[in-house]
LUMKELUM-552527 format. One record per residue: x, y, z of N, C-alpha, C, O in turn. Coordinates in steps of 0.02 Angstrom, whole numbers. Layout:
BEGIN
R    n.x    n.y    n.z   ca.x   ca.y   ca.z    c.x    c.y    c.z    o.x    o.y    o.z
R      X      Y      Z      X      Y      Z      X      Y      Z      X      Y      Z
...
***
This chain:
BEGIN
R    n.x    n.y    n.z   ca.x   ca.y   ca.z    c.x    c.y    c.z    o.x    o.y    o.z
R   3154  -1633  -5448   3111  -1676  -5401   3120  -1746  -5433   3114  -1755  -5493
R   3135  -1794  -5390   3142  -1863  -5411   3074  -1894  -5408   3055  -1927  -5456
R   3038  -1887  -5357   2969  -1919  -5349   2935  -1888  -5299   2965  -1855  -5257
R   2869  -1897  -5298   2822  -1872  -5247   2761  -1910  -5244   2740  -1936  -5295
R   2729  -1915  -5188   2668  -1953  -5170   2637  -1930  -5113   2668  -1903  -5068
R   2568  -1939  -5111   2534  -1928  -5053   2553  -1978  -4993   2560  -2038  -5004
R   2560  -1952  -4932   2575  -1993  -4881   2521  -2044  -4869   2464  -2022  -4868
R   2530  -2111  -4859   2483  -2162  -4856   2434  -2154  -4796   2377  -2178  -4801
R   2453  -2120  -4740   2405  -2116  -4684   2400  -2043  -4661   2350  -2028  -4629
R   2440  -2001  -4673   2431  -1928  -4652   2404  -1884  -4701   2431  -1870  -4754
R   2342  -1859  -4677   2306  -1816  -4730   2341  -1756  -4751   2369  -1727  -4704
R   2347  -1728  -4806   2380  -1669  -4827   2448  -1665  -4828   2476  -1612  -4838
R   2484  -1728  -4815   2556  -1726  -4822   2580  -1767  -4884   2555  -1818  -4908
R   2634  -1732  -4903   2664  -1763  -4961   2736  -1790  -4949   2775  -1756  -4915
R   2752  -1839  -4971   2824  -1863  -4964   2859  -1868  -5034   2824  -1871  -5084
R   2928  -1869  -5037   2962  -1876  -5094   3033  -1872  -5094   3057  -1867  -5038
R   3073  -1874  -5142   3145  -1869  -5140   3163  -1812  -5184   3139  -1810  -5241
R   3201  -1769  -5165   3230  -1713  -5203   3300  -1732  -5225   3341  -1759  -5188
R   3310  -1714  -5292   3379  -1738  -5315   3424  -1672  -5306   3405  -1620  -5333
R   3479  -1676  -5271   3523  -1618  -5265   3591  -1635  -5288   3618  -1689  -5275
R   3624  -1583  -5326   3695  -1590  -5342   3733  -1540  -5311   3719  -1480  -5318
R   3782  -1561  -5274   3821  -1517  -5234   3896  -1532  -5260   3919  -1588  -5269
R   3931  -1471  -5271   3998  -1469  -5292   4042  -1434  -5243   4022  -1385  -5211
R   4109  -1461  -5234   4147  -1425  -5188   4219  -1430  -5216   4236  -1477  -5251
R   4260  -1379  -5200   4330  -1385  -5220   4373  -1405  -5165   4375  -1373  -5112
R   4405  -1457  -5175   4452  -1490  -5124   4517  -1513  -5150   4524  -1559  -5190
R   4565  -1476  -5124   4639  -1490  -5159   4650  -1469  -5230   4690  -1495  -5268
R   4606  -1415  -5245   4609  -1401  -5313   4571  -1439  -5371   4573  -1428  -5432
R   4538  -1485  -5337   4497  -1527  -5379   4419  -1518  -5368   4400  -1509  -5310
R   4378  -1520  -5413   4304  -1518  -5402   4277  -1590  -5377   4291  -1642  -5407
R   4241  -1588  -5324   4207  -1652  -5305   4138  -1640  -5312   4116  -1592  -5281
R   4096  -1676  -5350   4024  -1681  -5360   3987  -1731  -5328   4005  -1789  -5332
R   3933  -1713  -5293   3900  -1761  -5252   3831  -1760  -5272   3800  -1708  -5263
R   3801  -1810  -5297   3738  -1816  -5312   3691  -1851  -5263   3700  -1911  -5252
R   3646  -1820  -5236   3604  -1841  -5174   3523  -1846  -5195   3495  -1813  -5238
R   3499  -1890  -5157   3428  -1899  -5162   3402  -1895  -5090   3409  -1941  -5050
R   3369  -1832  -5076   3355  -1815  -5006   3280  -1833  -4989   3236  -1801  -5017
R   3265  -1880  -4947   3198  -1895  -4933   3167  -1826  -4892   3200  -1798  -4847
R   3106  -1804  -4912   3077  -1757  -4887   2997  -1764  -4878   2962  -1801  -4912
R   2979  -1727  -4832   2903  -1717  -4825   2881  -1654  -4811   2918  -1615  -4781
R   2819  -1635  -4830   2789  -1568  -4822   2709  -1576  -4812   2672  -1612  -4845
R   2693  -1539  -4765   2616  -1534  -4758   2591  -1476  -4807   2612  -1419  -4807
R   2543  -1503  -4846   2518  -1462  -4906   2450  -1444  -4899   2412  -1491  -4887
R   2423  -1383  -4903   2362  -1361  -4897   2327  -1395  -4955   2358  -1408  -5007
R   2260  -1408  -4947   2216  -1435  -5003   2210  -1385  -5059   2206  -1326  -5045
R   2210  -1403  -5115   2210  -1366  -5183   2272  -1329  -5207   2272  -1282  -5247
R   2328  -1359  -5175   2389  -1328  -5193   2412  -1357  -5262   2403  -1416  -5274
R   2442  -1316  -5308   2457  -1336  -5368   2522  -1375  -5370   2563  -1367  -5325
R   2532  -1418  -5424   2587  -1464  -5422   2662  -1421  -5410   2712  -1443  -5382
R   2654  -1357  -5440   2717  -1315  -5429   2735  -1290  -5363   2793  -1279  -5346
R   2675  -1279  -5320   2676  -1263  -5247   2703  -1326  -5214   2744  -1322  -5168
R   2682  -1378  -5235   2697  -1440  -5195   2779  -1451  -5207   2816  -1463  -5159
R   2802  -1446  -5271   2869  -1458  -5287   2914  -1402  -5245   2966  -1417  -5216
R   2892  -1346  -5246   2924  -1293  -5209   2931  -1305  -5134   2982  -1289  -5104
R   2880  -1331  -5107   2879  -1351  -5032   2926  -1407  -5018   2958  -1404  -4966
R   2932  -1456  -5058   2974  -1510  -5052   3047  -1480  -5067   3093  -1494  -5029
R   3057  -1443  -5117   3130  -1415  -5123   3150  -1364  -5071   3209  -1352  -5059
R   3102  -1336  -5042   3128  -1288  -4981   3144  -1328  -4921   3187  -1307  -4883
R   3110  -1390  -4908   3122  -1437  -4858   3191  -1468  -4870   3230  -1476  -4823
R   3207  -1484  -4930   3278  -1515  -4946   3332  -1456  -4934   3386  -1469  -4909
R   3313  -1390  -4952   3359  -1349  -4945   3379  -1336  -4874   3438  -1325  -4860
R   3329  -1338  -4827   3334  -1334  -4755   3377  -1388  -4733   3422  -1375  -4694
R   3368  -1449  -4754   3411  -1509  -4731   3479  -1503  -4750   3525  -1520  -4713
R   3487  -1475  -4812   3558  -1469  -4834   3597  -1410  -4796   3656  -1415  -4780
R   3562  -1358  -4783   3585  -1303  -4736   3606  -1331  -4673   3662  -1322  -4651
R   3560  -1367  -4643   3581  -1399  -4575   3643  -1446  -4571   3685  -1452  -4526
R   3638  -1479  -4633   3702  -1531  -4641   3762  -1494  -4651   3814  -1517  -4627
R   3764  -1435  -4686   3826  -1392  -4699   3847  -1362  -4634   3906  -1362  -4617
R   3794  -1335  -4592   3812  -1311  -4535   3841  -1362  -4485   3884  -1345  -4444
R   3819  -1420  -4486   3849  -1478  -4441   3923  -1491  -4460   3967  -1497  -4417
R   3936  -1494  -4525   4000  -1514  -4550   4052  -1452  -4557   4110  -1456  -4579
R   4019  -1393  -4535   4067  -1333  -4529   4084  -1299  -4595   4138  -1272  -4604
R   4032  -1302  -4644   4041  -1283  -4706   4008  -1222  -4723   4013  -1199  -4780
***
């Protein structure tokens, strides 16, 4: 998790950036991509920091899955 904060206007929404490192093999060489993925999640009141981190990481994983599907990977 790179950063997270309460949304300035939307109650119970948290925004942040999740750091992801993706590696791929291309022409026998490994290519490493470091990404900062902007994400948001609606968080129930009373959620722990761990639950908030997990919600944001799951959102980032969903974004990465859609990107891979779009790129044919």
